[in-house]
C-alpha positions in Angstrom: -12.8 -5.0 0.3 -13.1 -1.2 -0.4 -13.6 -0.8 3.3 -10.5 -2.9 4.1 -8.4 -0.6 1.8 -9.9 2.5 3.4 -8.9 1.0 6.7 -5.4 0.2 5.5 -5.0 3.8 4.2 -6.1 5.1 7.6 -3.7 3.0 9.4 -0.7 3.7 7.3 -0.5 7.2 8.9 0.2 5.5 12.4 3.9 5.1 13.4 5.1 1.7 12.4 5.6 0.4 16.0 1.8 1.0 16.6 0.9 -0.4 13.2 3.0 -3.4 13.7 1.7 -4.2 17.2 -1.9 -4.0 15.9 -1.0 -6.5 13.0 0.7 -8.8 15.5 -2.4 -8.8 17.8 -4.6 -9.5 14.9 -2.3 -12.4 13.9 -2.5 -13.9 17.4 -6.3 -13.9 17.1 -6.2 -15.5 13.7 -3.7 -18.2 14.8 -6.5 -19.2 17.2 -9.2 -19.1 14.6 -7.9 -20.1 11.2 -7.7 -23.9 11.9 -7.0 -24.8 8.3 -4.2 -22.4 7.7 -2.6 -23.3 11.2 -2.8 -27.0 10.1 -1.0 -26.3 6.8 1.8 -24.2 8.7 2.3 -26.9 11.2 2.4 -29.7 8.6 5.0 -27.9 6.7 7.1 -27.5 9.8 6.8 -31.0 10.7 7.9 -32.1 7.4 10.9 -29.7 7.2 11.9 -29.8 10.8 11.0 -33.3 12.0 13.5 -33.3 14.9 12.2 -30.0 16.2 10.0 -30.3 19.4 6.4 -29.7 18.6 6.2 -26.9 21.1 8.9 -25.0 19.0 6.8 -25.6 16.0 3.7 -24.1 17.4 5.7 -21.2 18.7 7.0 -20.6 15.1 3.5 -20.9 13.7 2.0 -18.4 16.1 4.8 -16.1 15.3 4.3 -16.6 11.6 0.6 -15.5 11.9 1.7 -12.4 13.7 4.4 -11.2 11.2 2.2 -12.3 8.3 -0.8 -10.2 9.4 1.6 -7.4 10.3 3.0 -7.5 6.8 -0.5 -7.2 5.3 -1.2 -4.0 7.2 2.2 -2.6 6.5 1.4 -2.7 2.9 -0.4 0.5 3.5 3.0 2.1 4.2 4.5 0.7 1.1 1.5 1.9 -1.1 0.8 5.3 0.2 3.7 6.6 2.3 6.2 9.2 1.1 9.3 8.2 -0.7 11.2 9.9 2.3 9.4 7.8 4.9 10.0 4.6 3.0 13.8 5.5 2.6 13.9 6.0 6.3 12.2 2.6 7.1 13.9 0.4 4.4 17.5 -0.3 5.3 19.2 -1.6 2.3 22.5 -3.5 2.1 23.8 -3.6 -1.5 26.5 -6.2 -2.6 27.1 -3.7 -5.5 25.7 -0.3 -6.5 22.2 -0.7 -8.1 23.3 0.9 -11.4 25.9 -1.9 -11.8 23.2 -4.5 -11.0 20.9 -3.4 -13.6 23.4 -2.6 -16.3 23.1 -5.9 -17.8 20.4 -8.7 -17.7 19.5 -9.3 -14.0 17.2 -11.6 -12.1 16.3 -10.5 -8.6 15.5 -14.0 -6.9 13.1 -13.1 -4.0 11.8 -15.9 -2.0 8.5 -15.9 -0.2 9.3 -14.2 3.1 6.5 -12.1 4.6 8.2 -8.8 3.7 8.7 -9.6 0.2 6.8 -6.4 -0.9 9.4 -4.4 0.9 12.0 -5.9 -1.4 10.1 -5.0 -4.4 9.7 -1.4 -3.2 13.4 -1.3 -2.5 14.1 -2.1 -6.2 11.5 0.3 -7.5 12.9 3.2 -5.5 16.1 2.8 -7.8 15.0 1.0 -10.9 12.0 0.0 -13.1 11.4 -3.9 -13.3 9.3 -6.6 -14.8 7.5 -9.4 -13.0 4.9 -12.1 -13.0 1.5 -11.0 -11.6 -1.6 -13.0 -10.6 -4.7 -11.0 -11.1 -6.8 -10.7 -8.0 -10.2 -11.7 -7.9 -11.5 -8.5 -6.4 -11.1 -5.7 -9.0 -10.8 -2.9 -6.3 -8.0 -4.8 -4.5 -6.3 -5.7 -7.9 -6.2 -2.0 -8.8 -4.8 -1.0 -5.4 -2.2 -3.7 -5.6 -1.1 -2.8 -9.0 -1.0 1.0 -8.4 0.9 0.4 -5.0 3.6 -1.7 -6.8 4.3 0.6 -9.6 3.9 4.1 -8.2 7.6 5.1 -8.3 8.6 3.8 -11.6 7.0 2.0 -14.7 6.6 -1.8 -14.0 5.7 -4.3 -16.6 3.6 -7.1 -15.2 3.0 -10.4 -17.0 0.5 -13.1 -16.3 1.8 -16.7 -15.7 -0.2 -17.8 -18.6 1.9 -15.8 -21.0 5.0 -17.8 -20.3 8.6 -16.7 -20.3 8.9 -15.0 -23.7 7.5 -11.6 -22.6 9.9 -11.6 -19.6 12.8 -12.5 -21.8 12.0 -9.6 -24.2 11.6 -7.1 -21.3 15.0 -8.2 -19.9 16.7 -7.7 -23.2 15.2 -4.1 -23.1 17.3 -3.9 -19.8 14.5 -4.4 -17.3 15.5 -6.4 -14.2 13.2 -9.4 -13.5 11.9 -9.5 -10.0 11.2 -13.2 -9.6 9.4 -15.1 -6.8 10.2 -18.7 -7.7 9.5 -21.0 -4.6 5.8 -21.8 -4.7 4.0 -24.9 -5.7 2.3 -24.3 -9.2 1.9 -28.0 -10.1 3.9 -30.2 -12.2 4.1 -28.0 -15.3 7.6 -26.6 -15.9 8.6 -27.9 -12.5 10.9 -30.8 -11.0 10.8 -32.6 -7.9 13.6 -31.1 -6.0 14.3 -31.5 -2.3 13.2 -28.7 0.0 14.6 -29.5 3.6 14.8 -33.0 2.4 11.1 -33.4 1.1 10.5 -33.7 -2.7 8.9 -30.4 -3.7 7.5 -29.5 -7.1 9.8 -26.6 -7.9 9.7 -24.2 -10.9 12.8 -24.5 -13.2 12.2 -21.1 -14.7 15.0 -19.5 -12.8 17.9 -21.3 -14.5 16.1 -21.6 -17.7 15.6 -17.9 -18.0 19.1 -17.1 -16.6 20.5 -19.3 -19.3 18.3 -17.8 -22.1 19.3 -14.2 -21.3 22.7 -14.6 -19.8 21.5 -12.8 -16.7 23.1 -12.8 -13.3 21.0 -14.0 -10.4 21.0 -11.8 -7.3 19.1 -13.0 -4.2 17.0 -10.4 -2.4 16.0 -11.0 1.1 13.7 -8.8 3.1 13.4 -9.2 6.8 11.8 -7.4 9.8 14.2 -5.3 11.8 14.1 -5.7 15.6 12.4 -3.1 17.8 9.9 -2.2 15.1 12.5 -0.1 13.3 11.5 -0.9 9.7 12.9 -3.5 7.4 16.3 -4.9 6.2 16.6 -5.7 2.6 19.8 -7.6 1.5 20.9 -7.8 -2.1 23.3 -10.7 -2.0 26.3 -11.3 -4.2 25.4 -12.7 -7.8 25.6 -16.4 -7.9 28.8 -17.6 -9.7 28.9 -20.3 -12.5 25.1 -20.3 -12.5 23.1 -21.9 -14.0 24.7 -25.4 -14.0 24.6 -27.6 -17.0 22.1 -29.6 -15.2 18.7 -28.0 -14.7 17.7 -29.9 -11.6 21.2 -29.3 -10.0 20.5 -25.5 -10.7 17.1 -25.7 -9.1 18.4 -27.5 -6.0 21.0 -24.7 -5.7 18.2 -22.3 -5.4 16.3 -24.3 -2.8 19.4 -24.8 -0.8 20.0 -21.1 -0.7 16.4 -20.5 0.4 16.8 -23.1 3.1 19.9 -21.3 4.5 18.0 -18.0 4.7 14.8 -19.6 6.2 17.0 -21.0 9.2 18.1 -17.4 9.9 14.3 -16.3 10.5 12.0 -19.3 10.2 8.8 -17.6 11.3 9.0 -15.0 8.5 8.8 -17.7 5.7 5.6 -18.1 4.0 4.6 -21.5 5.7 0.8 -21.2 5.2 1.3 -22.0 1.5 0.8 -25.7 0.7 4.5 -25.9 -0.6 4.1 -29.8 -0.9 0.6 -30.0 -2.4 1.9 -31.7 -5.6 3.3 -35.0 -4.7 5.4 -37.5 -6.8 3.3 -40.3 -8.3 1.8 -42.6 -5.8 2.5 -40.4 -2.7 -0.4 -39.3 -0.4 -1.6 -35.8 0.4 0.4 -34.6 3.2 -2.2 -31.9 4.3 -5.0 -34.4 4.9 -6.4 -33.5 8.3 -7.1 -35.7 11.2 -8.3 -35.2 14.7 -4.6 -35.5 16.0 -3.6 -32.5 13.9 -5.9 -30.3 15.9 -5.2 -31.4 19.3 -1.6 -30.0 19.5 -2.1 -26.6 17.8 -3.3 -25.0 21.1 -0.3 -25.9 23.1 
């Protein structure tokens, strides 16, 4: 891992168009070799887009591997490049001034698109924040990740095991909460809410924390600009009349918003995550592999 970090540090000096093309080339190779992850990605796409031609799903999967690996290499730019370079590469569209956004309790709702680390940097260039953090198994990488994500301003990171109380306290101290709410963490604190029509175990933390802190929810979407010109980060309008009285309705509202954004750039969503690994009682594992699953991934 130390060698990988040294390599990332060396590569971050390259112009973004060159670095990005290296990442996309490696992603194309991994698409061919990482059979299990390819299977997960294609399974998610088959569930979410049953009417899509299989050739199109394979095309999206190949592109997803390209942009995902590219995003990993681009973290070197985010972790070690100068603030001047980052401000040149990150193109931000604010629905309101950042000072107004963070003047009262705020949740930045950031779905799992491959450039989500760019969204975090866009916030930290202007404001401190708090977030939930999963400690990495490799201590060297964990240290680099923490330092990279907090080098501009102090950041409070809490483990998922600590629950929501430390987050609520931090928000009451006027720290915005940078939240990534759209992964399957099991049944605890989750409801089965449709995601592209498929019941998905979805955390209900967003409406619960918003209700407890009277926070506004502002979606933050990071995407890759065409022509290797950097990234776009959109701070959308705060949701009105949120959360709803019904927590399931509030969680469905979140999923519906994420679905809309995915349709704009399907290859950039994190499809290699087993989003449907937790199933309602009695339903089978959707990721069980079969011989047929592997035959059509080389189209």
